[in-house]
Residue, then its C-alpha position, 0 to 999 in steps of 0.5 A: x499499500x502507498x500512502x501520500x500524506x499532505x504531500x506538497x512541493x513548492x518551487x520558490x513561490x509556486x506550489x506544484x503539489x498542494x497537500x495531496x492525500x491519497x491511498x493506493x492499494x497493493x496491486x492496484x492500477x492507479x491513474x494520475x490525470x491532469x492538464x499540463x502543470x497539474x502536478x502529475x510528474x512532480x508527484x511521481x518524482x516525489x514518490x520515487x525520491x527524485x524530488x524531495x517534498x517541501x511538506x508531507x511524506x510518502x509511506x509504502x506498507x507503513x514505512x516512510x520513503x526517503x533517499x536513505x531508505x534503501x529497503x523501501x526504495x527497492x520496492x519501486x521502479x520508475x519509467x520516465x518520459x525521457x529515453x534514459x538509456x545509452x544509445x550505443x548499447x544493445x538490449x542485452x547490455x542495457x539489462x546487464x548494466x541494470x543488474x550490475x548496478x544492483x549487484x545481481x549475480x551474472x547468472x540471475x542477470x542472464x535469466x532475468x534478461x531472457x524472461x523479461x525480453x520474452x515477456x515484452x516480446x523483444x527477445x528477437x531484437x536483443x542484440x539490436x542497438x538502442x538507437x535503432x529501436x522504434x519508440x515503442x520498443x524503447x519504451x518496452x525496454x525501459x519497462x523491462x529494465x525497471x522490472x529487473x529487480x522485481x519491484x512491487x511498484x512501477x511508476x509510469x510517467x507518460x509511457x506511451x507518449x509519442x507512440x502510434x496507435x498500434x504501438x500504444x495498444x501493444x503497450x497496453x497489453x504489456x501493462x495488463x500482463x504486469x497487473x496480473x502479477x499483482x504489481x502496483x502500477x501508478x500511471x500518468x498520461x494525457x491519453x484519457x482513453x488509456x486511463x479508462x482502458x487500464x486503470x482501476x481508479x483515477x485521480x483528477x489533479x488541478x493546479x496541484x490539488x486533488x479534485x476527485x478520486x474514483x473508478x472510471x465507470x463511476x465518474x462516467x455514470x456521474x454524468x450519464x451513460x449517453x452523450x448527445x453532441x450538438x454543433x452550435x454557433x458557439x461550437x460543439x455542445x454535449x448533453x448527458x443522459x442516464x438512459x438511452x431512451x432519454x437521449x434519443x427523445x432529446x435528439x428527436x426534439x431537435x431542429x431537423x436541420x441540427x447536426x447531432x449524434x449519440x454516443x456513449x459517455x467516456x472518462x474524457x467527458x468526465x475529465x473535461x466537465x470537471x477540469x476542462x471547464x475550470x481551465x476555460x474559466 
């Protein structure tokens, strides 16, 4: 279990994260969602101790996480937005280097490398140099490297940023396989449909503060299962309905020349209604 207690980070007069309180259960796939500058990456960085909090603390299974708490830090690994690997190394060399950093025996490194590259579908490319890998392959390799020490917690900061649709779906399948191993996953992403597809619960952040925590399905139901999008002079407007019949009745009552469509409500709708409208105001 991960507990964030009054977690706060200030940079001079700017508060990036403002007294954040969260509990993330063991084995949970948890999403941190927010616009640019909402505090997602800063929160991830404090959990991993890359950044130290100005106030508050992070607890893992009741123990405080600090830069000196090696036993607690060993429980987690982080996959950053940037490609933080030597470009002139092969996949095998990247994995071996990671194992040696943690003083793992050579036999264990070789076994874990085989297992993880096979797990991620990369085994056939193990001798390819990093600079010659696709963006999706690099992201998968970073996850393999993070798993080398058998962490119980994986922190994923925008893991599918810049991927095409096919590579993103491949990454989703890899992350689902991780979750089935009871690994706790904390994900930050700008792709709201990604969080809807993967996360057990999500938190909406706005200007460093926690707005709401709930399951994607509950947040969608809070608006209504069905949405009607209508083109107006002011732009597209969406109305939400709890049942399909009510949505259809609304459509039937529109002007015959109106441009409108019926669809299911998404987590992105919930995010836009709660956070996007605040930003516009």
